[in-house]
C-alpha positions as CSV (number, residue, x, y, z in Angstrom):
1,M,90.6,7.2,-32.1
2,A,89.6,3.6,-32.7
3,T,87.7,0.4,-31.5
4,L,89.2,-2.5,-29.6
5,V,87.3,-5.8,-29.9
6,L,88.4,-8.5,-27.3
7,L,87.0,-11.8,-28.1
8,Q,87.7,-15.5,-26.8
9,R,84.9,-17.5,-27.4
10,D,82.9,-16.2,-30.5
11,L,85.8,-16.4,-33.5
12,R,82.9,-15.6,-35.6
13,Q,81.3,-12.9,-37.8
14,F,77.2,-13.8,-38.4
15,D,75.7,-12.7,-34.6
16,N,79.1,-11.0,-32.6
17,P,77.4,-8.9,-31.2
18,A,80.8,-6.9,-30.1
19,L,82.1,-7.4,-33.3
20,Y,78.7,-5.7,-34.8
21,N,78.9,-2.6,-32.8
22,A,82.4,-2.0,-33.3
23,V,81.7,-2.1,-36.7
24,R,78.8,1.1,-36.8
25,R,80.8,3.1,-34.5
26,R,82.2,3.5,-38.3
27,K,85.9,3.9,-36.7
28,P,89.5,2.0,-37.1
29,I,88.4,-1.2,-35.5
30,I,91.6,-3.7,-34.1
31,V,90.7,-7.6,-33.1
32,V,92.3,-8.5,-29.9
33,H,92.1,-13.0,-29.2
34,V,92.6,-12.8,-25.4
35,M,93.7,-16.4,-24.4
36,E,91.6,-18.8,-21.6
37,K,92.9,-19.1,-18.3
38,R,92.1,-22.8,-18.6
39,L,92.6,-24.5,-22.3
40,G,93.3,-28.1,-23.0
41,S,95.8,-29.4,-25.3
42,T,93.3,-30.6,-27.8
43,S,91.4,-27.5,-28.0
44,K,94.3,-25.6,-28.0
45,W,95.1,-27.6,-31.4
46,W,91.5,-26.4,-32.8
47,L,92.2,-22.7,-31.3
48,C,95.3,-22.5,-33.3
49,K,93.5,-23.4,-36.2
50,S,90.3,-21.5,-35.6
51,L,92.5,-18.4,-34.9
52,R,94.0,-18.2,-38.5
53,L,90.6,-18.9,-40.3
54,F,89.2,-16.3,-38.2
55,R,92.2,-13.8,-39.4
56,Q,92.0,-14.6,-42.7
57,Q,88.5,-13.5,-42.7
58,L,89.2,-10.0,-41.0
59,E,91.9,-9.3,-43.1
60,E,89.2,-9.4,-46.4
61,W,88.4,-5.8,-44.7
62,S,91.9,-5.0,-43.4
63,I,91.1,-5.3,-39.7
64,P,94.2,-6.5,-37.8
65,L,93.3,-9.8,-35.6
66,L,96.3,-9.8,-32.8
67,H,96.4,-12.4,-29.8
68,L,97.2,-12.0,-25.7
69,D,98.6,-14.8,-24.6
70,D,97.7,-13.3,-20.6
71,S,94.9,-10.9,-19.7
72,A,97.3,-10.4,-17.3
73,N,99.5,-8.5,-19.8
74,F,96.2,-6.7,-20.7
75,S,97.6,-3.0,-19.7
76,D,101.1,-3.4,-20.8
77,M,98.9,-4.6,-24.3
78,I,96.8,-1.3,-24.3
79,D,99.8,0.7,-24.0
80,Y,101.3,-0.5,-26.8
81,L,98.2,-0.5,-29.0
82,N,98.0,3.8,-27.7
83,D,101.0,4.6,-29.2
84,H,100.0,3.8,-32.3
85,I,96.7,4.5,-32.3
86,E,94.2,5.9,-29.2
87,I,92.2,3.0,-27.8
88,E,88.6,4.7,-27.5
89,Q,86.4,1.8,-27.2
90,I,86.3,-1.6,-26.0
91,Y,83.8,-4.2,-26.6
92,S,83.8,-7.8,-26.3
93,N,81.4,-11.3,-25.8
94,G,82.3,-11.8,-21.9
95,L,85.6,-12.4,-21.0
96,D,86.9,-14.9,-17.7
97,F,89.0,-11.7,-16.6
98,E,88.4,-8.5,-15.2
99,L,89.0,-5.7,-16.9
100,P,91.2,-3.5,-14.9
101,D,89.6,-0.7,-13.1
102,N,90.8,2.3,-15.6
103,F,89.3,1.0,-18.5
104,V,85.5,0.2,-16.9
105,E,84.1,3.0,-18.1
106,I,85.1,2.6,-22.3
107,H,84.0,-1.5,-21.4
108,E,80.7,-3.2,-22.9
109,S,80.7,-6.7,-23.2
110,F,77.7,-8.1,-24.9
111,L,75.9,-11.7,-24.5
112,A,76.9,-13.7,-27.3
113,N,77.4,-17.3,-25.9
114,L,73.7,-18.7,-24.9
115,I,70.7,-18.1,-25.9
116,F,68.7,-16.7,-23.0
117,I,69.9,-13.2,-21.3
118,P,71.2,-15.1,-18.1
119,E,70.0,-11.8,-15.6
120,D,66.7,-12.7,-16.8
121,M,66.7,-15.7,-15.3
122,T,66.9,-14.1,-11.3
123,K,66.2,-17.9,-9.2
124,E,68.5,-20.4,-9.0
125,F,67.6,-23.7,-10.4
126,K,69.4,-27.3,-9.1
127,I,67.0,-29.3,-11.6
128,F,67.1,-29.2,-15.7
129,T,63.2,-29.9,-16.5
130,P,62.0,-26.8,-13.9
131,F,65.0,-24.3,-15.3
132,W,64.0,-25.4,-19.4
133,K,60.2,-25.3,-18.1
134,S,61.0,-21.7,-16.8
135,I,63.6,-19.6,-19.3
136,R,61.7,-21.0,-22.5
137,K,57.9,-19.9,-20.9
138,N,59.1,-16.6,-18.8
139,C,62.0,-15.2,-20.9
140,S,62.4,-14.9,-25.1
141,P,65.6,-16.0,-27.1
142,V,68.2,-13.3,-27.9
143,K,67.8,-12.0,-31.9
144,P,71.1,-12.7,-34.2
145,L,72.8,-10.5,-35.9
146,P,73.7,-10.5,-39.0
147,N,77.4,-10.0,-40.4
148,P,78.7,-7.3,-39.7
149,D,78.5,-3.9,-42.5
150,W,82.8,-3.5,-42.6
151,C,82.9,0.0,-44.4
152,K,86.3,1.6,-45.2
153,K,86.1,3.6,-41.9
154,N,87.0,1.1,-40.1
155,H,90.4,-0.2,-41.8
156,V,93.5,0.2,-39.4
157,N,96.3,0.3,-41.8
158,I,99.2,-0.2,-39.2
159,E,101.8,-2.7,-38.5
160,F,101.9,-3.8,-35.3
161,D,105.0,-5.8,-34.6
162,E,103.8,-7.4,-31.5
163,Y,100.9,-8.9,-30.2
164,N,100.7,-10.4,-34.4
165,E,101.8,-13.6,-33.5
166,L,99.3,-16.8,-33.1
167,P,99.5,-19.3,-31.3
168,M,100.9,-22.8,-32.6
169,M,100.9,-26.2,-31.0
170,M,104.3,-28.6,-31.3
171,A,104.5,-30.9,-34.1
172,D,102.8,-33.9,-33.3
173,D,101.7,-37.4,-35.4
174,R,98.3,-36.8,-33.1
175,W,98.0,-33.3,-34.3
176,N,98.3,-34.8,-37.9
177,Q,95.9,-37.5,-37.3
178,M,93.1,-34.6,-36.2
179,E,93.7,-33.1,-39.1
180,S,91.7,-35.3,-41.3
181,Y,88.7,-35.7,-39.0
182,W,87.7,-32.3,-38.8
183,E,86.9,-29.0,-41.0
184,I,87.7,-26.0,-38.7
185,G,86.4,-22.2,-39.2
186,E,82.9,-20.4,-39.2
187,K,82.1,-21.9,-43.2
188,A,83.0,-25.5,-41.5
189,A,80.2,-24.8,-38.7
190,Q,77.6,-23.6,-41.3
191,K,78.6,-26.3,-43.8
192,R,78.1,-29.3,-40.3
193,L,75.0,-27.2,-39.5
194,E,72.9,-27.3,-42.9
195,L,74.2,-30.8,-43.3
196,F,72.9,-31.8,-39.9
197,V,69.4,-30.3,-40.9
198,K,69.1,-31.9,-44.3
199,T,70.5,-35.4,-43.9
200,K,69.9,-36.2,-39.4
201,L,68.0,-34.0,-37.9
202,S,64.9,-35.8,-38.9
203,D,66.0,-38.9,-37.5
204,Y,67.7,-37.8,-34.2
205,D,65.9,-38.7,-31.4
206,H,66.2,-42.0,-32.2
207,G,69.7,-42.1,-33.8
208,R,71.8,-40.3,-31.8
209,D,71.9,-43.3,-29.2
210,F,73.6,-45.2,-31.7
211,F,77.2,-44.9,-31.2
212,H,78.6,-47.0,-34.5
213,K,76.0,-44.0,-36.4
214,D,77.2,-40.7,-37.4
215,G,73.4,-39.4,-35.7
216,T,75.0,-36.5,-34.0
217,S,75.4,-33.2,-34.8
218,K,78.8,-32.6,-33.9
219,L,78.0,-29.2,-33.7
220,S,79.8,-29.0,-30.1
221,P,83.0,-27.8,-30.8
222,H,82.3,-24.9,-33.4
223,L,79.5,-23.3,-30.1
224,R,82.4,-24.2,-27.7
225,F,84.6,-21.7,-29.8
226,G,81.5,-19.3,-31.1
227,E,82.1,-20.2,-34.4
228,I,78.8,-21.1,-34.7
229,S,76.0,-18.8,-32.9
230,V,73.7,-20.5,-30.7
231,R,71.3,-18.1,-31.1
232,Q,71.2,-19.2,-34.9
233,I,71.5,-22.7,-34.0
234,Y,68.8,-22.6,-32.0
235,E,65.9,-20.1,-33.5
236,K,66.4,-22.5,-36.7
237,L,65.4,-25.3,-35.0
238,N,63.2,-24.8,-32.4
239,N,60.4,-26.6,-32.7
240,K,58.2,-29.1,-31.5
241,S,59.2,-31.8,-33.9
242,N,63.1,-30.9,-32.7
243,E,62.2,-30.6,-29.6
244,R,65.2,-33.3,-28.4
245,F,68.0,-31.4,-30.3
246,C,66.7,-27.7,-28.0
247,S,66.8,-29.6,-24.8
248,E,70.1,-30.4,-25.4
249,L,71.0,-27.1,-26.4
250,G,69.1,-25.8,-23.2
251,W,72.0,-28.2,-21.1
252,R,74.4,-26.5,-22.3
253,E,72.3,-23.7,-20.8
254,F,71.4,-25.0,-17.8
255,A,75.8,-25.6,-17.3
256,Y,76.3,-22.6,-17.4
257,H,73.2,-21.3,-15.7
258,V,74.9,-23.3,-12.7
259,Y,78.5,-22.3,-14.0
260,R,78.0,-18.9,-13.5
261,N,76.7,-19.0,-9.6
262,H,79.8,-22.1,-8.4
263,G,82.2,-21.1,-10.7
264,D,84.6,-23.4,-8.7
265,M,82.7,-26.2,-10.1
266,A,85.5,-28.4,-12.0
267,K,87.0,-29.1,-8.5
268,I,84.4,-29.3,-5.9
269,P,81.4,-30.9,-5.4
270,L,78.2,-28.9,-6.1
271,N,77.0,-31.1,-3.4
272,P,79.1,-30.3,-0.3
273,K,78.3,-34.2,1.6
274,Y,81.0,-36.1,-1.2
275,C,83.5,-33.4,-0.7
276,D,85.6,-36.2,1.6
277,F,84.1,-39.6,0.8
278,W,86.6,-41.7,-2.3
279,P,89.2,-44.5,-1.4
280,E,92.1,-44.8,-2.1
281,Y,92.2,-45.0,-5.9
282,N,94.2,-48.0,-8.1
283,D,97.2,-46.6,-10.0
284,D,96.7,-49.1,-13.0
285,H,93.1,-49.2,-13.1
286,L,93.8,-45.5,-13.8
287,N,96.1,-45.9,-16.8
288,A,94.4,-48.6,-18.0
289,W,91.5,-46.7,-18.3
290,R,93.3,-43.5,-20.1
291,N,94.8,-45.9,-22.4
292,G,91.6,-48.4,-23.6
293,Q,93.5,-51.1,-22.0
294,T,90.5,-51.9,-19.8
295,G,89.3,-55.4,-20.9
296,Y,85.4,-53.7,-21.7
297,P,85.2,-53.2,-25.5
298,V,82.6,-50.0,-25.6
299,I,85.2,-48.2,-22.8
300,D,88.7,-49.0,-24.9
301,A,87.1,-48.0,-28.1
302,A,85.6,-44.9,-27.0
303,M,88.9,-44.0,-24.9
304,R,90.9,-44.8,-28.2
305,D,88.8,-42.8,-29.8
306,L,89.2,-39.8,-28.0
307,S,92.4,-40.2,-27.4
308,T,92.4,-39.9,-32.0
309,T,89.7,-37.6,-32.5
310,G,89.2,-35.7,-29.6
311,W,86.1,-36.4,-29.8
312,M,83.5,-39.0,-28.2
313,H,79.5,-39.4,-28.4
314,N,77.6,-38.1,-25.0
315,R,76.3,-41.4,-24.5
316,L,79.8,-42.9,-24.5
317,R,80.7,-40.1,-22.5
318,M,78.7,-41.2,-20.0
319,L,79.6,-44.9,-19.7
320,V,83.3,-44.5,-19.8
321,A,82.5,-41.4,-16.8
322,S,80.7,-44.1,-14.9
323,F,82.9,-46.7,-15.0
324,L,85.9,-44.4,-14.1
325,V,84.1,-43.2,-11.0
326,K,81.3,-45.5,-10.1
327,N,83.5,-48.7,-10.8
328,L,87.0,-47.9,-10.0
329,L,86.2,-45.5,-7.5
330,I,88.3,-42.8,-8.7
331,P,87.2,-39.4,-7.8
332,W,85.6,-36.9,-11.3
333,Q,87.4,-34.1,-11.2
334,I,90.8,-36.7,-12.7
335,G,88.2,-38.1,-14.9
336,E,87.1,-34.1,-15.8
337,E,90.8,-33.0,-16.1
338,W,91.7,-35.6,-18.5
339,F,88.1,-35.3,-20.6
340,Y,89.2,-31.6,-20.6
341,D,92.8,-31.6,-22.1
342,H,92.2,-34.7,-24.5
343,L,88.5,-33.0,-26.5
344,V,87.8,-30.5,-28.9
345,D,84.5,-29.3,-27.2
346,A,86.4,-29.2,-23.4
347,D,84.0,-26.6,-22.5
348,P,84.3,-25.0,-19.2
349,A,80.9,-25.1,-18.1
350,V,79.8,-27.9,-19.7
351,N,82.5,-31.0,-19.4
352,P,82.4,-30.5,-14.5
353,F,79.0,-30.1,-14.9
354,S,78.3,-33.2,-17.3
355,W,81.4,-35.6,-14.3
356,Q,79.0,-34.1,-11.1
357,W,76.1,-35.5,-13.1
358,V,77.3,-38.6,-13.5
359,A,79.7,-38.7,-10.5
360,G,75.9,-37.9,-8.7
361,C,77.2,-34.9,-6.4
362,G,75.8,-32.5,-8.5
363,T,72.7,-30.2,-8.8
364,D,70.4,-32.7,-11.2
365,S,72.4,-36.0,-11.2
366,V,72.4,-39.0,-11.9
367,P,71.1,-41.5,-8.7
368,Y,73.9,-42.6,-7.1
369,F,72.7,-46.0,-7.1
370,R,72.6,-46.1,-11.2
371,I,75.5,-47.3,-12.7
372,F,76.4,-47.9,-16.1
373,N,76.7,-51.3,-17.1
374,P,79.4,-51.0,-20.2
375,M,77.9,-55.0,-21.2
376,L,74.3,-53.7,-22.2
377,Q,74.7,-50.8,-23.5
378,G,77.1,-51.9,-26.2
379,E,74.6,-54.8,-27.1
380,K,71.5,-52.1,-27.2
381,F,74.2,-48.9,-28.9
382,D,76.3,-51.3,-30.9
383,P,74.4,-54.3,-31.8
384,Q,76.9,-56.2,-34.1
385,G,79.9,-54.5,-32.5
386,I,80.8,-51.9,-35.6
387,Y,82.2,-49.3,-33.2
388,V,83.8,-52.0,-31.5
389,R,85.8,-53.4,-34.4
390,K,86.5,-49.7,-35.7
391,W,88.5,-48.8,-33.0
392,L,90.1,-52.3,-31.9
393,P,92.2,-53.8,-34.0
394,E,92.2,-56.8,-31.8
395,F,88.6,-57.7,-33.0
396,A,89.5,-57.7,-36.8
397,D,88.9,-61.3,-36.6
398,F,85.3,-61.7,-34.2
399,P,83.0,-63.9,-35.6
400,M,80.2,-60.9,-36.3
401,K,77.6,-63.8,-35.1
402,R,78.9,-63.2,-31.6
403,N,78.2,-60.6,-29.2
404,I,81.1,-58.3,-28.5
405,H,80.2,-57.1,-25.6
406,Q,78.6,-60.2,-23.6
407,D,80.3,-63.0,-24.6
408,I,84.1,-62.2,-23.6
409,I,82.9,-62.1,-20.9
410,K,80.9,-65.0,-20.2
411,Q,83.1,-67.1,-22.9
412,P,86.3,-65.5,-21.8
413,N,88.3,-68.3,-24.5
414,L,86.6,-66.2,-26.4
415,R,88.9,-63.3,-25.6
416,P,91.3,-62.2,-28.5
417,E,94.7,-63.3,-26.9
418,N,96.2,-59.8,-27.6
419,Y,92.7,-58.1,-25.8
420,P,93.7,-57.6,-21.8
421,Q,91.2,-59.4,-19.3
422,P,88.8,-57.6,-17.4
423,I,91.2,-55.1,-14.9
424,I,88.1,-54.9,-12.6
425,D,85.0,-57.3,-12.1
426,F,81.8,-55.5,-13.3
427,K,79.4,-57.3,-10.2
428,S,82.1,-57.1,-7.3
429,S,83.0,-53.3,-8.9
430,R,79.0,-52.5,-8.2
431,E,78.1,-53.4,-5.0
432,R,81.4,-52.6,-3.3
433,T,80.6,-48.8,-5.3
434,L,77.2,-49.1,-3.7
435,S,77.8,-49.9,0.0
436,T,80.5,-46.7,-0.4
437,Y,77.7,-44.5,-1.6
438,K,75.3,-45.7,0.8
439,A,77.4,-44.7,3.5
440,I,77.5,-41.2,2.2
441,V,73.8,-40.8,1.4
442,A,72.9,-42.1,5.1
443,A,75.7,-40.0,6.7
444,K,77.4,-42.7,8.4
445,V,80.6,-42.0,9.9
446,I,83.4,-43.4,7.2
447,Q,86.9,-42.7,7.0
448,L,88.1,-42.1,3.8
449,K,91.1,-40.5,2.1
450,K,91.1,-37.2,0.4
451,P,91.7,-37.9,-3.0
452,R,95.0,-37.8,-4.4
453,L,94.5,-35.3,-7.4
454,P,97.3,-34.6,-10.1
């Protein structure tokens, strides 16, 4: 008799309810990672590394880690396992697929990905602030569990010749390059949390906005794959002095609250009046945005950073999303897909929810008339152009005394010869966007073509 633990985004030992409860049964344990249905290539790179580290942790206790590429083959895998040892109980921490009916009675799922139990929030909220106030006032955060108390009875002395191969990425220069930017796995996540608390948390309210500084926690990819528990972080930092950081965890909680009720929000606007209003867009503009060649330094630096490291500062995410949607008038779904494929922390709830927030079509969104100005944002949060110079080698010789964000717009002769001209005029594109959005908000009859999604 064995206990099967199914994992997807919970590759850790500390505060892992499925693993913890499986160990308590004092029966042999088999752990299976099931590939998610939606996974970007950059996130998959992280996952491949994380799975191998997690396998090493489990091997210390003679626990096998198997892998299932396609959840549709779940029944076949169970038949295979039952040929070796009978599966008596199944535990998970929430899955993106439904188990076949004949396994429901032996399956128990636990909360592992959120601070609060979703079922405790009986009302559906559309605005973040009342949601966060209500859930903190009326609901109790789930306490994190300790590490499993392993015993010899949990060991599995079986050699599996199938489902034993973990996923791998094809050799690529980008993956080799990203190796230098990240430490992966549960130990690295705990280390990053401690470093953040010691060196950055006290200045987080101020430092978090400056993208030329390393003022954020960068815990998001570790949270994405469950290498660290959000409940652990919240319990450790939940006090008045850390209110700003805890509200960021609350935003993630809110995204999942909305996602629970709108699982298709990566494609369909939460506000239905924005379904069919996008005009035809310029393919050259889209390619320039993707490749960091728009002629706006802060936009281009952020997009090249993304392509290189798989990560982007949160304020920059807002800027480049606003530029795509509200200056280039390109459907937000296209930007969401690009981010989902290129971010190490591409989260199925947070990524589309945040894009809808910027696009103005979500439940709690930036007003349509708020269009981020990349020159002003760069001037305010990267005043010396340190971030831009780091990611745009074209500006290596640009004078430090110059305003790198404003001067090349106001004085085109200062623009480096090998750096592109702006693909649009910011002022006129802003006016175009405002008139387009106003027509929708006023419910005027306007015939515009549907987006051409890739």
